[in-house]
C-alpha positions as CSV (number, residue, x, y, z in Angstrom):
1,M,0.0,0.0,0.0
2,A,1.3,3.5,-0.9
3,I,1.0,6.7,1.0
4,F,-0.3,9.6,-1.1
5,L,0.4,13.1,0.1
6,A,-2.3,15.8,0.0
7,E,-2.4,19.5,0.5
8,Y,-4.9,22.3,0.6
9,R,-4.9,26.1,0.3
10,D,-6.4,28.5,2.8
11,H,-8.4,31.6,2.0
12,Q,-5.2,33.6,1.5
13,G,-3.7,31.0,-0.9
14,K,-1.2,29.7,1.5
15,R,-0.4,25.9,1.0
16,W,-0.8,23.6,4.0
17,C,-0.1,19.9,4.4
18,G,-3.2,17.7,4.2
19,P,-3.8,14.2,5.5
20,D,-1.7,11.3,4.3
21,I,-3.9,9.0,2.3
22,H,-3.2,5.2,2.4
23,A,-4.3,3.6,-0.9
24,N,-3.1,1.0,-3.5
25,T,-3.7,3.3,-6.5
26,W,-4.2,6.9,-7.5
27,K,-7.8,6.1,-8.3
28,E,-8.3,4.7,-4.8
29,A,-6.6,7.7,-3.3
30,Q,-9.0,10.0,-5.2
31,K,-12.0,8.0,-3.8
32,V,-10.6,8.4,-0.3
33,L,-10.1,12.1,-0.8
34,Q,-13.7,12.5,-2.1
35,S,-14.9,10.5,0.9
36,L,-13.0,12.9,3.3
37,K,-14.6,15.9,1.6
38,E,-18.0,14.5,2.2
39,S,-17.5,13.4,5.8
40,I,-15.0,15.8,7.5
41,I,-16.4,18.3,10.0
42,I,-15.0,21.1,12.2
43,L,-15.1,20.1,15.9
44,G,-13.7,23.3,17.4
45,P,-10.5,25.3,17.7
46,L,-7.2,23.7,18.8
47,I,-6.3,25.4,22.1
48,E,-3.1,23.6,23.1
49,R,-0.7,21.0,21.6
50,I,1.7,19.0,23.9
51,D,4.8,17.3,22.4
52,S,4.7,13.7,23.5
53,E,8.5,13.4,23.7
54,T,9.5,16.7,25.4
55,G,6.3,17.7,27.1
56,E,6.6,21.2,25.5
57,R,3.3,23.0,25.3
58,T,2.2,25.3,22.5
59,V,-0.9,27.4,23.4
60,Y,-2.9,28.8,20.5
61,P,-4.9,32.0,20.7
62,P,-8.7,31.7,20.8
63,P,-10.6,32.3,17.6
64,R,-11.9,35.8,16.9
65,G,-15.6,36.5,17.1
66,P,-18.0,36.7,14.1
């Protein structure tokens, strides 16, 4: 099984790394991507990330209001 790399662009056109897609063929990878587009949802903002090796914490600012 191969790992296909994905990317996306934000509203300012900046490129970001997308999910790794595990698939046997390009066609299968495209199907997985389409499935992700139809099923992915926003859960909420990331407020903190903790490095599992160092314990270093990165706190992210809260989102701006509407």
